[in-house]
SERO-4910 file (N, C-alpha, C, O; in steps of 0.05 Angstrom, whole numbers):
BEGIN
 pado doro    nc1    nc2    nc3   cac1   cac2   cac3    cc1    cc2    cc3    oc1    oc2    oc3
  Met    A     16    -23      3     -2      3     -2     17     25     -1     11     46    -11
  Glu    A     47     20     13     60     41     11     64     55    -15     65     79    -20
  Asn    A     66     30    -32     73     44    -63     56     54    -79     60     64   -101
  Ile    A     32     51    -68      2     55    -80      0     92    -77      2    109    -95
  Arg    A     -3     94    -46      2    125    -38     25    138    -57     19    155    -73
  Ala    A     52    129    -54     71    143    -64     61    147    -91     56    172    -93
  Phe    A     54    134   -115     49    131   -136     20    154   -141     18    168   -161
  Leu    A      1    153   -121    -17    175   -121    -10    201   -113    -25    220   -120
  Ser    A     13    204   -100     24    228    -92     39    245   -113     42    269   -114
  Thr    A     51    221   -132     68    232   -154     47    241   -172     50    264   -181
  Ala    A     28    231   -179      5    232   -192    -12    264   -192    -16    282   -208
  Phe    A    -16    258   -169    -27    292   -156     -6    315   -163    -15    333   -178
  Val    A     16    315   -157     39    332   -163     43    333   -193     54    355   -200
  Phe    A     39    320   -210     42    326   -238     20    341   -241     16    365   -243
  Leu    A      0    316   -239    -28    343   -239    -33    370   -239    -44    383   -256
  Val    A    -25    377   -216    -18    410   -205     -3    415   -225    -17    426   -242
  Phe    A     23    410   -233     36    420   -252     27    430   -283     27    452   -293
  Glu    A     18    406   -292      2    407   -316    -19    428   -305    -17    450   -316
  Leu    A    -34    426   -290    -57    457   -289    -39    490   -290    -44    511   -303
  Cys    A    -23    485   -275     -7    509   -279      3    514   -304      2    537   -314
  Leu    A     12    499   -315     25    506   -352     -2    518   -366     -1    538   -379
  Val    A    -29    501   -361    -46    509   -374    -59    531   -366    -66    542   -386
  Cys    A    -67    545   -343    -60    570   -328    -50    588   -344    -62    608   -351
  Cys    A    -20    581   -351    -13    605   -353    -13    617   -387      1    636   -394
  Asp    A    -29    603   -402    -35    612   -424    -27    641   -439    -14    645   -460
  Ile    A    -40    662   -419    -37    688   -419    -23    693   -393    -23    683   -370
  Thr    A    -10    710   -404      8    724   -391     -6    741   -363    -27    752   -368
  Asp    A      5    742   -337     -8    760   -307      2    789   -319     -4    809   -306
  Gly    A     16    791   -341     22    820   -339     43    830   -328     46    854   -324
  Asn    A     63    807   -322     92    816   -315    103    840   -322    108    847   -345
  Ala    A    109    856   -301    123    884   -314    155    877   -321    168    891   -337
  Glu    A    161    862   -312    196    856   -331    188    856   -360    206    865   -375
  His    A    163    847   -371    171    844   -400    153    853   -420    150    847   -444
  Leu    A    138    877   -396    127    905   -414    137    917   -426    153    930   -412
  Lys    A    140    926   -455    156    943   -475    142    963   -473    119    963   -483
  Arg    A    152    983   -462    134   1014   -462    144   1031   -487    139   1055   -491
  Glu    A    157   1016   -501    161   1045   -529    134   1025   -550    127   1030   -573
  His    A    126   1010   -538    101    999   -554     80    997   -539     61    985   -549
  Ser    A     76   1009   -512     50   1019   -504     44   1043   -491     58   1062   -483
  Leu    A     13   1035   -491     -3   1061   -484    -10   1064   -460    -28   1047   -455
  Met    A     -2   1081   -436    -18   1081   -419    -17   1110   -406     -1   1127   -414
  Lys    A    -38   1116   -381    -42   1140   -372     -5   1152   -352      9   1137   -339
  Pro    A     -1   1174   -356    -12   1193   -361    -15   1202   -397    -23   1223   -407
  Tyr    A     -7   1182   -407     -5   1187   -441     21   1204   -452     23   1219   -471
  Gln    A     37   1198   -433     68   1216   -440     77   1206   -465     73   1182   -471
  Gly    A     86   1220   -480     94   1212   -514     77   1204   -533     79   1186   -549
  Val    A     54   1224   -528     34   1219   -548     33   1253   -561     32   1274   -549
  Gly    A     33   1246   -593     34   1272   -606     55   1274   -630     70   1256   -638
  Ser    A     52   1301   -642     70   1299   -664     99   1308   -662    113   1314   -682
  Ser    A    104   1308   -646    132   1315   -643    153   1290   -651    145   1267   -651
  Pro    A    179   1296   -659    197   1279   -666    205   1255   -647    217   1235   -655
  Thr    A    199   1259   -620    199   1240   -607    187   1218   -593    193   1198   -581
  Ser    A    160   1234   -601    133   1221   -598    136   1192   -605    142   1185   -628
  Gln    A    129   1170   -580    124   1147   -597     97   1133   -600     95   1108   -602
  Trp    A     70   1156   -601     45   1152   -612     40   1173   -623     50   1194   -614
  Asp    A     24   1172   -646     11   1192   -656    -12   1189   -668    -14   1166   -676
  Phe    A    -36   1207   -674    -58   1204   -665    -71   1215   -700    -55   1228   -714
  Ser    A    -94   1210   -709   -105   1232   -727   -142   1225   -725   -155   1205   -718
  Gly    A   -150   1256   -737   -182   1246   -744   -190   1264   -717   -179   1284   -709
  Ser    A   -208   1254   -707   -220   1259   -691   -209   1249   -659   -219   1257   -637
  Thr    A   -196   1238   -661   -180   1227   -627   -177   1251   -617   -171   1272   -626
  Leu    A   -184   1243   -591   -183   1263   -567   -156   1252   -545   -152   1228   -543
  Val    A   -143   1267   -535   -121   1254   -515   -125   1275   -489   -116   1298   -487
  Thr    A   -142   1258   -469   -144   1262   -440   -126   1249   -423   -112   1231   -433
  Ser    A   -124   1255   -395   -117   1248   -376   -117   1218   -371    -98   1202   -367
  Ser    A   -148   1215   -372   -163   1183   -366   -164   1167   -386   -165   1143   -381
  Tyr    A   -163   1176   -414   -169   1159   -433   -164   1172   -468   -155   1195   -473
  Val    A   -167   1165   -476   -152   1163   -512   -184   1160   -528   -195   1138   -532
  Arg    A   -197   1185   -535   -230   1178   -539   -215   1180   -577   -202   1198   -586
  Leu    A   -224   1154   -590   -217   1164   -626   -249   1171   -627   -252   1192   -639
  Thr    A   -266   1163   -622   -290   1182   -638   -311   1192   -610   -316   1180   -589
  Pro    A   -320   1213   -619   -337   1221   -590   -366   1210   -605   -367   1198   -626
  Asp    A   -394   1217   -584   -406   1196   -591   -435   1220   -613   -458   1228   -609
  Glu    A   -414   1222   -636   -430   1234   -666   -424   1224   -681   -406   1207   -682
  Arg    A   -442   1232   -703   -443   1208   -728   -413   1229   -746   -402   1251   -741
  Ser    A   -411   1209   -766   -397   1205   -792   -360   1221   -773   -348   1240   -781
  Lys    A   -352   1205   -749   -332   1202   -739   -306   1188   -750   -311   1165   -758
  Gln    A   -282   1193   -753   -262   1176   -757   -236   1185   -738   -229   1208   -734
  Gly    A   -224   1164   -727   -205   1178   -703   -187   1143   -702   -197   1121   -705
  Ser    A   -158   1150   -698   -139   1130   -698   -113   1140   -684   -105   1163   -684
  Ile    A    -98   1115   -671    -74   1131   -659    -52   1100   -657    -53   1079   -645
  Trp    A    -38   1111   -672    -14   1091   -679     10   1091   -661      9   1110   -646
  Asn    A     27   1079   -658     58   1069   -643     69   1078   -672     61   1074   -694
  Thr    A     94   1093   -661    113   1105   -691    135   1080   -686    151   1077   -704
  Val    A    138   1066   -669    162   1051   -664    153   1020   -675    135   1005   -668
  Pro    A    171   1018   -693    162    993   -708    170    962   -688    192    959   -678
  Cys    A    154    945   -685    154    929   -657    169    898   -678    159    890   -698
  Tyr    A    199    886   -662    210    866   -671    210    844   -660    227    827   -667
  Leu    A    191    840   -638    184    817   -619    178    796   -641    168    800   -663
  Lys    A    186    772   -631    174    751   -645    151    741   -639    135    730   -654
  Asp    A    149    746   -613    135    733   -596    122    756   -574    137    770   -560
  Trp    A     90    759   -574     81    781   -554     56    780   -549     41    763   -560
  Glu    A     51    794   -535     24    798   -525     10    824   -521     19    840   -504
  Met    A     -8    829   -532    -19    859   -527    -45    858   -509    -61    841   -514
  His    A    -50    872   -492    -68    876   -469    -79    901   -480    -65    920   -488
  Val    A   -102    901   -479   -127    927   -492   -141    927   -465   -149    907   -453
  Gln    A   -143    964   -454   -165    962   -441   -182    979   -451   -171   1001   -454
  Phe    A   -208    979   -460   -220   1002   -471   -253   1008   -454   -261   1003   -432
  Lys    A   -266   1021   -477   -294   1023   -472   -311   1036   -497   -307   1051   -516
  Val    A   -330   1023   -488   -346   1033   -517   -371   1037   -499   -380   1021   -483
  His    A   -381   1061   -506   -410   1068   -485   -420   1098   -507   -404   1113   -517
  Gly    A   -444   1099   -508   -462   1126   -513   -491   1124   -509   -502   1107   -494
  Ser    A   -503   1140   -521   -535   1141   -517   -552   1129   -531   -576   1130   -527
  Gly    A   -541   1116   -549   -556   1095   -569   -565   1066   -556   -552   1048   -547
  Lys    A   -600   1071   -560   -603   1040   -552   -590   1020   -566   -570   1024   -580
  Lys    A   -603    992   -560   -600    966   -572   -597    965   -605   -617    959   -617
  Asn    A   -576    970   -620   -575    956   -647   -575    989   -652   -571    988   -677
  Leu    A   -577   1009   -648   -572   1041   -655   -548   1061   -646   -551   1083   -637
  His    A   -520   1044   -651   -504   1053   -645   -472   1041   -660   -471   1016   -662
  Gly    A   -457   1052   -668   -430   1035   -686   -410   1058   -685   -411   1080   -675
  Asp    A   -393   1044   -699   -388   1025   -712   -373   1001   -694   -381    978   -695
  Gly    A   -349   1012   -678   -336    998   -673   -305   1009   -664   -298   1032   -663
  Ile    A   -291    988   -659   -259    995   -657   -240    968   -670   -246    945   -664
  Ala    A   -226    974   -681   -205    955   -688   -176    958   -677   -167    981   -674
  Ile    A   -165    944   -673   -136    942   -665   -114    929   -686   -123    915   -704
  Trp    A    -99    932   -684    -84    933   -715    -50    921   -707    -42    922   -684
  Tyr    A    -31    908   -732     -8    902   -727     -9    898   -759    -16    879   -772
  Thr    A      3    926   -769      2    926   -796     27    941   -805     40    956   -790
  Lys    A     33    936   -836     57    946   -847     64    976   -846     85    989   -844
  Asp    A     36    981   -848     33   1020   -855     13   1031   -831     -7   1020   -822
  Arg    A     21   1049   -827      0   1068   -808    -16   1092   -816    -15   1100   -839
  Leu    A    -29   1103   -800    -47   1124   -813    -50   1127   -840    -37   1143   -853
  His    A    -65   1114   -848    -80   1110   -875   -108   1105   -873   -119   1083   -874
  Pro    A   -118   1132   -869   -147   1131   -866   -161   1113   -885   -148   1106   -905
  Gly    A   -187   1103   -881   -192   1086   -896   -229   1083   -893   -240   1102   -881
  Pro    A   -242   1064   -902   -274   1060   -900   -272   1038   -869   -291   1038   -854
  Val    A   -254   1025   -863   -256   1002   -845   -245   1004   -819   -226    992   -811
  Phe    A   -259   1020   -807   -263   1027   -775   -239   1050   -780   -226   1055   -760
  Ser    A   -234   1063   -799   -224   1084   -797   -191   1084   -805   -171   1096   -796
  Asn    A   -194   1065   -825   -164   1053   -832   -177   1038   -862   -200   1034   -870
  Asn    A   -148   1032   -877   -151   1021   -906   -161    992   -903   -153    976   -886
  Ala    A   -180    986   -925   -196    954   -922   -178    940   -936   -179    916   -932
  Val    A   -159    949   -954   -132    935   -959   -112    928   -940   -111    950   -929
  Phe    A    -95    915   -929    -80    925   -908    -57    899   -910    -66    877   -917
  His    A    -34    903   -906    -14    882   -892     -9    880   -867      4    897   -855
  Gly    A    -21    854   -856     -9    846   -822    -39    831   -810    -53    816   -823
  Leu    A    -44    839   -790    -59    837   -772    -81    851   -761    -74    868   -745
  Ala    A   -107    850   -765   -129    869   -758   -154    841   -737   -162    819   -744
  Val    A   -158    857   -712   -175    857   -695   -197    862   -692   -192    886   -687
  Phe    A   -221    860   -691   -245    884   -701   -264    874   -685   -272    850   -683
  Ile    A   -274    901   -669   -294    898   -641   -311    908   -659   -307    931   -667
  Asp    A   -331    896   -669   -357    907   -692   -384    913   -679   -400    895   -678
  Thr    A   -387    931   -671   -418    933   -657   -440    943   -675   -459    954   -664
  Tyr    A   -441    942   -689   -463    943   -709   -469    922   -735   -448    919   -748
  Ser    A   -485    911   -744   -482    889   -761   -492    905   -788   -513    917   -790
  Asn    A   -472    903   -807   -482    913   -840   -496    895   -852   -510    902   -871
  Asp    A   -497    867   -845   -508    847   -860   -539    849   -853   -541    850   -829
  Asp    A   -560    849   -863   -585    852   -855   -596    810   -852   -616    802   -843
  Ala    A   -575    796   -863   -581    767   -871   -564    749   -845   -563    724   -840
  Thr    A   -555    769   -833   -540    749   -809   -555    742   -798   -578    750   -801
  Asp    A   -547    721   -777   -561    710   -756   -539    717   -721   -550    712   -700
  Arg    A   -515    727   -722   -497    732   -706   -509    749   -692   -528    762   -701
  Ser    A   -495    754   -660   -501    764   -642   -482    793   -641   -458    788   -638
  Phe    A   -488    819   -644   -470    839   -639   -469    852   -615   -490    857   -604
  Pro    A   -450    857   -606   -425    864   -611   -408    836   -626   -414    813   -620
  Tyr    A   -389    842   -644   -379    812   -650   -347    819   -655   -342    836   -672
  Ile    A   -330    809   -644   -306    803   -644   -298    774   -672   -304    751   -675
  Ser    A   -282    794   -687   -274    771   -709   -233    784   -717   -226    807   -714
  Ala    A   -217    765   -726   -193    768   -728   -184    769   -761   -200    752   -771
  Met    A   -175    775   -775   -161    773   -802   -135    783   -806   -125    804   -798
  Val    A   -124    766   -820    -95    763   -831    -93    771   -859   -106    757   -875
  Asn    A    -78    792   -869    -80    800   -894    -57    805   -902    -43    818   -886
  Asn    A    -47    796   -933    -27    802   -943    -21    822   -968     -1    824   -982
  Gly    A    -47    838   -967    -49    856   -985    -59    858  -1006    -58    877  -1021
  Ser    A    -74    826  -1012    -88    815  -1037   -120    819  -1028   -137    830  -1043
  Val    A   -124    813  -1008   -158    823  -1000   -173    840   -986   -169    839   -962
  Ser    A   -187    853   -993   -200    872   -984   -225    866   -966   -241    848   -971
  Tyr    A   -228    881   -944   -242    870   -930   -275    888   -924   -281    911   -919
  Asp    A   -293    859   -929   -316    868   -937   -336    883   -914   -352    870   -901
  His    A   -332    913   -909   -350    919   -889   -383    909   -891   -399    899   -875
  Gly    A   -384    916   -920   -419    909   -917   -429    878   -902   -448    874   -886
  Lys    A   -410    862   -911   -418    831   -896   -399    829   -869   -392    807   -862
  Asp    A   -391    848   -856   -376    852   -832   -354    836   -834   -347    824   -813
  Gly    A   -339    832   -855   -319    820   -862   -320    795   -861   -298    785   -862
  Arg    A   -344    775   -859   -343    752   -851   -332    731   -873   -332    706   -869
  Ser    A   -322    741   -894   -310    721   -911   -281    720   -914   -268    708   -932
  Ser    A   -270    736   -889   -238    732   -886   -234    729   -863   -211    722   -857
  Glu    A   -251    733   -846   -246    725   -821   -237    697   -812   -242    676   -824
  Leu    A   -222    698   -789   -205    668   -783   -223    654   -757   -221    632   -748
  Gly    A   -245    682   -749   -256    664   -726   -269    684   -713   -270    706   -724
  Gly    A   -282    678   -688   -293    696   -676   -306    692   -656   -305    669   -648
  Cys    A   -324    712   -639   -346    715   -623   -357    735   -611   -347    756   -605
  Ser    A   -386    724   -605   -400    751   -585   -394    760   -567   -391    743   -550
  Ala    A   -388    787   -556   -385    797   -526   -398    818   -527   -396    832   -547
  Glu    A   -416    825   -503   -426    844   -491   -408    861   -484   -399    859   -461
  Ile    A   -400    881   -502   -377    896   -494   -385    930   -485   -370    946   -474
  Arg    A   -411    935   -494   -419    968   -496   -432    971   -471   -442    952   -459
  Asn    A   -431    994   -463   -446   1006   -436   -442    994   -415   -462    991   -401
  Arg    A   -416    984   -405   -405    964   -381   -401    985   -365   -387   1004   -374
  Glu    A   -413    987   -336   -402    996   -312   -372    985   -302   -362    992   -281
  His    A   -362    973   -316   -336    959   -303   -321    960   -333   -332    964   -355
  Asp    A   -286    953   -327   -265    951   -341   -274    934   -361   -286    914   -354
  Thr    A   -269    941   -393   -277    918   -406   -244    906   -424   -228    925   -424
  Tyr    A   -235    887   -433   -196    881   -440   -206    859   -460   -226    845   -458
  Leu    A   -187    859   -479   -179    842   -496   -149    835   -496   -132    853   -494
  Ala    A   -144    815   -498   -120    807   -508   -117    794   -530   -134    779   -541
  Ile    A    -89    801   -540    -83    785   -566    -50    772   -564    -32    788   -560
  Arg    A    -45    749   -567    -28    732   -564    -24    722   -586    -42    711   -599
  Tyr    A     10    723   -600     15    708   -619     45    700   -613     64    714   -605
  Ser    A     44    676   -618     71    659   -607     71    637   -622     51    623   -626
  Lys    A     93    633   -632    103    609   -651     84    607   -662     71    588   -652
  Gly    A     70    620   -688     53    616   -706     24    607   -699      9    596   -715
  Arg    A     16    614   -671     -4    616   -660    -19    634   -649    -13    642   -627
  Leu    A    -42    645   -662    -57    672   -654    -78    661   -643    -92    643   -651
  Thr    A    -79    680   -616    -99    673   -592   -117    706   -576   -108    724   -562
  Val    A   -141    700   -587   -151    725   -582   -170    711   -552   -181    689   -548
  Met    A   -166    741   -532   -184    728   -509   -204    756   -495   -197    780   -497
  Val    A   -222    749   -485   -241    775   -474   -239    774   -442   -236    752   -431
  Asp    A   -239    795   -428   -244    803   -404   -272    816   -401   -270    839   -392
  Val    A   -292    810   -404   -314    834   -405   -336    833   -388   -356    848   -390
  Glu    A   -333    809   -364   -352    804   -349   -352    808   -313   -365    803   -293
  Asp    A   -322    823   -323   -317    836   -291   -303    816   -273   -295    822   -250
  Lys    A   -302    791   -285   -293    776   -258   -262    761   -265   -257    737   -263
  Asn    A   -244    782   -272   -218    782   -265   -205    755   -281   -183    746   -273
  Glu    A   -219    745   -302   -209    724   -321   -214    719   -348   -236    727   -356
  Trp    A   -197    708   -364   -198    711   -394   -221    693   -410   -228    672   -399
  Lys    A   -230    698   -430   -253    679   -435   -241    675   -463   -238    695   -476
  Glu    A   -234    655   -471   -223    647   -502   -246    657   -521   -270    655   -520
  Cys    A   -228    668   -537   -252    672   -567   -240    668   -593   -257    662   -609
  Ile    A   -220    669   -601   -205    657   -622   -174    641   -614   -157    650   -600
  Asp    A   -174    621   -626   -150    603   -615   -148    587   -651   -167    576   -661
  Ile    A   -121    589   -663   -112    582   -694    -85    585   -693    -71    603   -682
  Gly    A    -79    566   -705    -51    558   -712    -41    568   -741    -55    581   -757
  Gly    A    -18    560   -744    -12    565   -776     -7    591   -788     -5    598   -812
  Val    A     -6    605   -762     -9    638   -768     24    645   -776     42    632   -765
  Arg    A     29    665   -793     57    681   -794     54    705   -801     44    712   -822
  Leu    A     66    725   -775     71    744   -779     93    763   -777    102    764   -754
  Pro    A    105    779   -797    133    789   -800    133    802   -769    116    804   -751
  Thr    A    166    813   -771    170    834   -747    167    859   -766    164    860   -790
  Gly    A    168    880   -749    181    908   -754    144    924   -767    140    943   -782
  Tyr    A    128    909   -756    100    927   -766    100    945   -736    115    946   -716
  Phe    A     73    959   -743     66    977   -725     37    973   -712     19    961   -723
  Phe    A     36    983   -688      8    969   -668     -4    994   -668      9   1014   -663
  Gly    A    -35    995   -674    -43   1012   -675    -79   1011   -662    -85    990   -651
  Ala    A    -94   1027   -663   -120   1022   -656   -140   1058   -672   -134   1082   -672
  Ser    A   -160   1043   -680   -178   1062   -697   -205   1059   -683   -209   1046   -663
  Ala    A   -226   1075   -698   -254   1072   -688   -267   1092   -715   -259   1111   -728
  Ala    A   -286   1080   -716   -302   1104   -736   -333   1100   -729   -342   1081   -717
  Thr    A   -350   1124   -739   -383   1126   -730   -395   1128   -761   -381   1138   -779
  Gly    A   -417   1120   -765   -431   1122   -788   -457   1145   -785   -453   1169   -782
  Asp    A   -480   1133   -786   -510   1141   -788   -509   1144   -762   -515   1165   -752
  Leu    A   -503   1123   -748   -500   1118   -719   -481   1118   -695   -460   1109   -705
  Ser    A   -477   1124   -671   -451   1129   -666   -444   1116   -639   -458   1098   -629
  Asp    A   -422   1126   -627   -414   1115   -600   -393   1125   -589   -377   1130   -607
  Asn    A   -384   1131   -564   -360   1136   -553   -340   1113   -560   -348   1089   -559
  His    A   -322   1117   -566   -300   1094   -577   -275   1104   -557   -265   1126   -562
  Asp    A   -263   1087   -534   -249   1093   -515   -219   1079   -510   -217   1062   -493
  Ile    A   -207   1083   -517   -177   1067   -511   -166   1075   -485   -152   1096   -484
  Ile    A   -170   1057   -461   -158   1055   -436   -116   1057   -429   -101   1069   -413
  Ser    A   -116   1046   -443    -84   1030   -453    -87   1000   -471   -105    984   -476
  Met    A    -57   1004   -476    -51    985   -493    -26    972   -481     -9    989   -478
  Lys    A    -20    956   -476      3    945   -458     15    915   -474      3    894   -472
  Leu    A     39    917   -489     52    903   -506     70    884   -484     86    895   -467
  Tyr    A     66    850   -488     86    844   -471    103    831   -483    100    828   -508
  Gln    A    128    817   -468    145    801   -486    140    780   -482    134    773   -459
  Leu    A    141    762   -500    133    726   -494    165    715   -491    181    717   -510
  Met    A    171    706   -474    199    692   -471    203    666   -485    203    646   -471
  Val    A    204    664   -506    201    631   -521    227    628   -543    238    642   -560
  Glu    A    229    599   -528    253    592   -549    244    577   -578    225    562   -580
  His    A    265    586   -600    266    589   -623    283    565   -637    305    564   -628
  Thr    A    278    546   -654    297    531   -663    321    550   -677    316    574   -681
  Leu    A    343    540   -684    368    555   -695    357    563   -729    364    583   -742
  Glu    A    343    547   -738    338    561   -763    315    580   -756    320    600   -770
  Glu    A    292    587   -741    278    598   -739    292    627   -728    283    648   -736
  Glu    A    318    624   -707    333    650   -702    342    660   -730    333    682   -737
  Asn    A    356    648   -745    370    651   -767    344    666   -798    348    680   -818
  Leu    A    324    653   -787    308    674   -806    305    706   -805    308    717   -784
  Asp    A    300    719   -826    296    747   -825    276    743   -831    267    733   -852
  Trp    A    259    755   -800    233    751   -797    215    770   -807    191    766   -811
  Thr    A    232    799   -813    227    824   -835    209    815   -856    187    825   -860
  Lys    A    221    794   -871    212    780   -896    192    774   -901    184    777   -924
  Ile    A    176    762   -880    165    737   -878    134    750   -878    127    764   -859
  Glu    A    113    741   -907     90    749   -918     69    737   -902     62    714   -902
  Pro    A     56    758   -884     32    753   -873     10    731   -887      1    732   -910
  Ser    A      5    708   -865     -5    690   -881    -18    667   -855    -12    668   -831
  Val    A    -32    653   -865    -50    637   -843    -55    607   -861    -72    604   -879
  Ser    A    -40    587   -851    -41    558   -867    -73    546   -855    -76    539   -832
  Leu    A    -90    544   -871   -120    533   -853   -125    515   -861   -116    514   -884
  Leu    A   -138    490   -853   -153    468   -856   -176    476   -871   -183    459   -888
  Lys    A   -190    497   -869   -212    507   -891   -202    532   -895   -183    542   -883
  Ser    A   -223    545   -919   -223    571   -928   -239    582   -907   -258    571   -896
  Pro    A   -226    614   -901   -241    631   -882   -273    638   -890   -292    646   -876
  Lys    A   -273    630   -925   -298    636   -938   -320    616   -924   -342    626   -918
  Asp    A   -317    589   -920   -330    572   -907   -345    579   -885   -362    564   -877
  Asn    A   -338    604   -873   -347    613   -852   -381    629   -855   -395    637   -837
  Ile    A   -385    630   -877   -407    641   -892   -429    621   -878   -446    629   -863
  Asp    A   -424    597   -885   -444    573   -882   -444    570   -851   -456    552   -839
  Asp    A   -429    587   -839   -425    570   -804   -430    595   -793   -416    613   -800
  Pro    A   -457    601   -770   -466    622   -765   -448    635   -748   -441    659   -750
  Thr    A   -439    613   -727   -417    621   -700   -389    633   -713   -375    647   -697
  Gly    A   -381    630   -737   -361    643   -751   -341    629   -740   -318    638   -745
  Asn    A   -341    603   -719   -318    587   -713   -306    563   -735   -320    552   -752
  Phe    A   -283    560   -731   -280    535   -748   -282    511   -736   -277    508   -712
  Arg    A   -291    489   -756   -298    460   -748   -278    451   -734   -278    438   -713
  Gly    A   -259    460   -747   -228    438   -746   -210    461   -724   -186    466   -727
  Thr    A   -228    473   -703   -212    488   -682   -193    473   -663   -205    457   -649
  Pro    A   -167    475   -659   -143    465   -644   -152    465   -620   -168    481   -612
  Leu    A   -140    442   -606   -152    438   -576   -140    460   -561   -116    466   -563
  Thr    A   -163    477   -538   -154    491   -528   -134    491   -502   -121    470   -502
  Gly    A   -130    503   -487   -108    491   -457   -132    473   -436   -126    454   -421
  Trp    A   -153    482   -438   -177    473   -419   -172    440   -439   -164    419   -429
  Lys    A   -175    442   -450   -192    414   -470   -164    397   -460   -164    377   -447
  Val    A   -144    410   -469   -116    389   -467   -116    383   -441   -113    359   -438
  Phe    A   -120    397   -417   -122    400   -388   -145    373   -380   -138    355   -365
  Leu    A   -171    373   -393   -184    354   -391   -172    333   -400   -173    317   -381
  Leu    A   -161    323   -417   -155    304   -433   -132    291   -418   -133    266   -417
  Leu    A   -113    303   -407    -91    300   -388   -106    287   -362    -98    266   -352
  Leu    A   -122    298   -356   -138    294   -332   -149    266   -328   -142    251   -310
  Cys    A   -169    260   -348   -181    241   -359   -161    216   -356   -163    196   -343
  Ala    A   -137    226   -378   -118    204   -383   -105    193   -357   -103    169   -353
  Leu    A    -95    212   -336    -87    208   -313    -93    190   -293    -81    172   -281
  Leu    A   -124    204   -292   -145    178   -274   -145    153   -289   -150    133   -275
  Gly    A   -141    150   -308   -146    126   -320   -118    106   -323   -117     84   -333
  Ile    A    -98    121   -311    -73    104   -307    -69    102   -278    -57     83   -268
  Val    A    -82    126   -260    -87    109   -227   -112     95   -218   -114     91   -194
  Val    A   -130     88   -234   -153     71   -228   -137     40   -246   -149     20   -237
  Cys    A   -126     37   -256   -108      9   -274    -89     10   -257    -81    -13   -255
  Ala    A    -76     24   -242    -56     18   -219    -57     16   -192    -39      6   -178
  Val    A    -78     24   -184    -92     14   -157   -106    -18   -163   -104    -37   -147
  Val    A   -121    -19   -188   -134    -43   -187   -110    -64   -188   -111    -85   -175
  Gly    A    -93    -59   -201    -75    -80   -213    -55    -82   -190    -44   -104   -191
  Ala    A    -45    -67   -168    -30    -61   -141    -44    -82   -122    -32    -97   -107
  Val    A    -78    -78   -126    -94   -101    -97    -97   -125   -119   -104   -146   -107
  Val    A    -95   -127   -136    -92   -159   -152    -70   -167   -145    -68   -191   -141
  Phe    A    -48   -153   -143    -19   -173   -142    -18   -179   -109     -9   -199   -100
  Gln    A    -29   -159    -93    -28   -158    -68    -47   -186    -60    -37   -202    -44
  Lys    A    -65   -189    -68    -82   -209    -58    -68   -236    -74    -69   -258    -63
  Arg    A    -56   -232    -96    -39   -261    -99    -14   -270    -87     -5   -293    -89
  Gln    A     -3   -249    -73     20   -253    -60     10   -258    -35     28   -267    -20
  Glu    A    -13   -256    -24    -28   -267      6    -40   -291     -6    -42   -309     10
  Arg    A    -46   -294    -25    -56   -329    -31    -36   -346    -29    -39   -366    -14
  Asn    A    -10   -340    -44     19   -351    -45     27   -355    -19     38   -376    -13
  Lys    A     23   -339     -6     39   -345     28     17   -365     39     25   -378     58
  Arg    A     -2   -369     32    -20   -391     52    -13   -419     46    -20   -438     60
  Phe    A     10   -422     16     22   -448      7     41   -456     23     47   -480     24
  Tyr    A     53   -440     38     87   -446     48     77   -450     75     93   -455     93
***
């Protein structure tokens, strides 16, 4: 029985270790990995048009001591704010604290916020105040449905990777080019709302924290994503016939400490073409009301549950085997 207790103790330690690994999928915001040159925080020093500024803004953007308002709650406004320093991190995680609020009632507000990691910056256009054709990554927080035929619930968060060959279809809410997405009630919340975008070793993960529970909820998780270094982070928003206040409270970029192979280290990451290796085309999302991929990779919690089931199975088999072995030993002793 001592052997059984020892085995169970070892199994428990292993289980706790695996749980810790899974729960660390999203960084806890350790300050030592914070990259200040790519972060936007109160009191927003270094924001402006001077040569030493690390952030520049355009359009209707208003910088206050408490928030950066990309658009006021007025019609036909466009605003953006962009990091002036190109990012050369291979693995990173961006935390965005934002607030979308206004006087419009349900379904009478718009249009939303976009978070960008792109080759070009400060290029006004029709997609949340930015170009419809771009190189890089965009995460859209879309608060208004332009497609009358959709059965999605808005606000809706989606992601798109573009190499400059595809135009975001604003009339269809980008459905034909999105990688995945989720609905999230982010508007007129009395508490803080957050978005986390993580890119590491070819995997893109988008998480949200909008329920005031201080925990991340997975929205998008997809592998096979290739993004170059040397692009710029930014945020933009727009209003049309309907409006909202679109505020950025902070954008904090964290460096992820990840080991790469020698081949990856020797690669010129600035020459990488933005791309995604998919099991199916993003256009297939047109037939999928949820916008999610049927072949979605296993998430951290799913892996944990599989490991837990496997471990419990091993423990049960070990206990049964030990009991059977002990009874056989006792039976053999009676013959001597």
